[in-house]
C-alpha positions in Angstrom: 6.6 33.3 44.5 6.3 36.9 45.8 7.8 39.5 43.5 8.6 43.2 44.1 9.8 45.8 41.7 12.1 48.3 43.4 13.1 51.7 42.1 16.9 52.3 41.9 18.6 55.1 43.9 18.7 58.4 42.0 22.5 58.1 41.9 22.2 54.7 40.1 19.5 55.5 37.6 21.9 56.1 34.7 23.2 52.6 35.1 20.4 50.5 36.6 17.2 50.1 34.7 15.2 48.4 37.5 15.6 46.1 40.5 13.5 42.9 41.0 13.1 40.9 44.2 11.7 37.4 44.2 11.0 35.4 47.3 9.4 32.1 48.3 9.4 30.2 51.6 7.8 27.0 50.3 9.4 25.6 47.2 9.0 21.9 48.2 11.2 20.5 45.4 14.2 21.4 43.3 13.4 23.4 40.2 14.7 26.1 37.9 13.8 29.8 37.5 14.5 30.8 33.9 16.2 34.1 33.2 14.9 35.0 29.7 16.6 37.3 27.3 15.5 40.9 27.9 18.5 42.9 26.7 19.7 43.7 30.2 22.7 42.2 31.9 22.2 41.8 35.7 23.9 41.5 39.1 22.1 38.9 41.1 22.3 38.0 44.8 20.6 34.6 45.4 19.8 32.6 48.5 18.4 29.1 48.1 18.7 25.6 49.6 22.3 24.9 50.5 22.5 21.5 48.7 22.2 23.3 45.3 25.7 24.9 45.8 24.9 28.0 43.8 27.2 31.1 43.5 25.5 33.7 45.7 26.7 36.9 44.0 26.8 36.7 40.2 27.2 39.0 37.2 25.2 37.7 34.2 26.1 39.1 30.8 23.7 39.5 27.9 21.9 36.2 27.4 20.4 34.9 24.2 19.6 31.4 25.6 17.6 31.2 28.8 19.7 31.0 32.0 18.3 28.4 34.4 18.7 29.5 38.1 18.4 26.5 40.4 16.0 27.1 43.3 14.6 25.1 46.2 13.2 25.6 49.7 13.4 29.1 51.1 14.6 31.2 48.2 15.4 34.9 47.6 16.7 36.6 44.6 17.6 40.3 44.3 18.4 41.2 40.7 19.8 44.6 39.5 19.2 44.9 35.8 21.9 47.0 34.1 21.4 49.2 31.0 22.8 47.3 28.1 25.6 49.9 27.3 27.1 49.9 30.9 28.6 46.4 31.2 32.1 47.2 30.1 32.1 50.6 31.8 31.2 49.1 35.1 33.3 45.9 35.1 36.0 46.5 32.6 35.5 43.3 30.7 34.6 43.0 27.0 30.8 42.4 27.0 31.2 39.7 24.3 33.2 37.6 26.8 30.2 37.5 29.1 27.5 36.7 26.6 25.4 33.7 27.9 27.9 33.4 30.8 28.0 34.2 34.5 30.8 35.4 36.7 31.1 35.0 40.5 32.0 38.6 41.4 32.3 38.1 45.2 36.1 37.6 44.9 36.7 40.4 42.5 37.3 44.0 43.6 35.7 46.0 45.0 33.3 43.3 46.3 36.1 41.3 48.0 37.5 44.3 49.8 34.1 45.4 50.9 33.2 41.9 52.1 29.9 42.3 50.2 29.0 38.6 50.0 29.7 37.9 53.7 27.5 40.9 54.7 24.7 40.0 52.3 24.6 36.4 53.7 24.4 37.7 57.2 22.0 40.7 56.7 18.7 40.1 58.5 16.4 42.1 56.1 15.8 43.0 52.5 16.4 46.7 53.2 19.9 46.0 54.5 20.7 43.7 51.6 19.6 46.5 49.2 21.7 49.0 51.0 24.8 46.7 50.7 24.2 46.1 47.0 23.7 49.8 46.5 26.9 50.6 48.2 28.8 48.1 46.0 27.4 49.6 42.8 28.0 53.1 44.0 31.6 52.1 44.4 31.7 50.9 40.8 30.5 54.2 39.5 32.9 56.3 41.6 33.7 59.7 39.9 36.3 59.5 37.2 36.1 55.7 36.8 33.4 55.3 34.2 33.7 55.9 30.5 30.3 55.2 29.0 30.3 54.9 25.2 27.9 57.5 24.1 27.2 56.1 20.5 26.3 52.7 22.0 24.1 54.4 24.6 22.3 56.2 21.7 22.0 53.1 19.6 20.7 50.8 22.3 18.1 53.4 23.4 17.0 53.9 19.8 16.6 50.2 19.2 14.7 49.8 22.5 12.4 52.7 21.8 11.4 51.0 18.5 11.1 47.6 20.3 13.7 46.3 17.9 11.5 46.8 14.9 13.8 49.1 12.8 16.5 48.7 10.3 20.1 48.7 11.6 20.9 50.8 8.6 18.9 53.6 10.2 21.0 53.3 13.4 24.2 53.4 11.3 23.0 56.5 9.5 22.0 58.3 12.7 25.5 57.6 14.1 27.4 58.2 10.8 29.2 54.9 11.2 29.7 51.8 9.0 28.1 48.4 9.7 31.4 47.0 10.8 32.1 49.9 13.2 28.6 49.5 14.8 29.2 45.7 15.1 32.5 46.2 16.9 31.0 48.7 19.3 28.2 46.3 20.2 30.6 43.4 20.6 32.7 45.4 23.1 30.0 47.2 25.1 26.7 45.2 24.7 27.9 41.6 24.0 25.6 40.8 21.0 25.3 42.2 17.5 23.0 45.1 16.8 20.7 42.7 14.9 20.5 40.2 17.8 19.9 43.0 20.3 17.1 44.2 18.1 15.6 40.7 18.0 15.8 40.4 21.8 14.0 43.8 22.2 11.3 42.7 19.7 10.8 39.4 21.5 10.7 41.0 24.9 8.0 43.5 23.7 5.9 40.6 22.3 6.3 38.5 25.4 5.2 41.4 27.7 2.2 41.9 25.4 1.2 38.2 25.4 1.7 37.9 29.1 -0.7 40.8 29.6 -3.5 39.4 27.4 -3.3 35.8 28.5 -1.4 34.6 25.4 -4.4 35.3 23.1 -4.4 36.9 19.6 -1.0 35.6 18.6 -1.4 36.8 15.1 -2.4 40.3 16.3 0.6 40.5 18.6 2.9 39.3 15.8 1.7 42.1 13.5 1.9 44.8 16.2 5.5 43.9 17.1 6.7 43.8 13.5 6.9 40.1 12.9 6.1 38.9 9.3 3.5 36.5 10.7 2.6 34.3 13.6 5.0 31.6 12.7 7.9 34.0 12.9 6.9 35.0 16.5 6.7 31.3 17.4 10.2 30.8 16.0 11.4 33.7 18.1 9.9 32.0 21.2 11.7 28.8 20.5 15.0 30.7 19.9 14.8 32.6 23.2 13.0 30.3 25.5 13.3 26.8 24.0 9.5 26.6 24.1 6.5 27.4 22.0 4.3 30.2 23.4 1.7 27.7 24.7 4.5 25.6 26.3 5.9 28.7 27.9 2.5 29.8 29.2 1.9 26.3 30.7 5.4 26.3 32.4 4.7 29.7 33.9 1.3 28.6 35.1 2.7 25.4 36.6 5.6 27.1 38.4 5.1 26.8 42.1 3.8 30.0 43.7 
């Protein structure tokens, strides 16, 4: 499967972390592409074999459990990964209501009025599809519409900068808020608790490091990423992927190219 990392438009960089395109013309059987917890909600446009009956334009909230995207035959996915604090500001829903869930946004405004899905399905090129999705997201951030929660922005960035390996008490002290207040803010704007968000960031850092070194030196990675020991890292793998590290590595290796 061909992958491409795309830089967001300058006008979107305060809301979109990164854009990923995945494409394959030769998936010869039905399978699933797992969307593993990374701490970023996403807007995904997906084309795949018609018999799978997938929703083509979907908003995914924060996910703790892996989301399995059905794919087969000629497949394309364009995923816009949102910063974790922007979900409520962009779409107006409580982020907690979207955790581990997806919403078909093609029939909600402004996508419906813009006929975004129809145009995406008929667009002949990746460039035109990116332009359509950019236009849709630019409409969402039109001047005067967004109210980004600055304390949550600060807290999520602080947790990400430490790869989740810091005390939530430190975050509370930096913001001069109580544990309960911080919890309520994360429920509304992020969709998971501060502690869970920290665990997701810690796991994501460990997964990226293991992917880069061929899943070697598990104990060393566990130590560097702040886990008590290797068994705690393996437990985190099971929590977020349903697999052990070796099972995950084998599944990634066996996934059809």
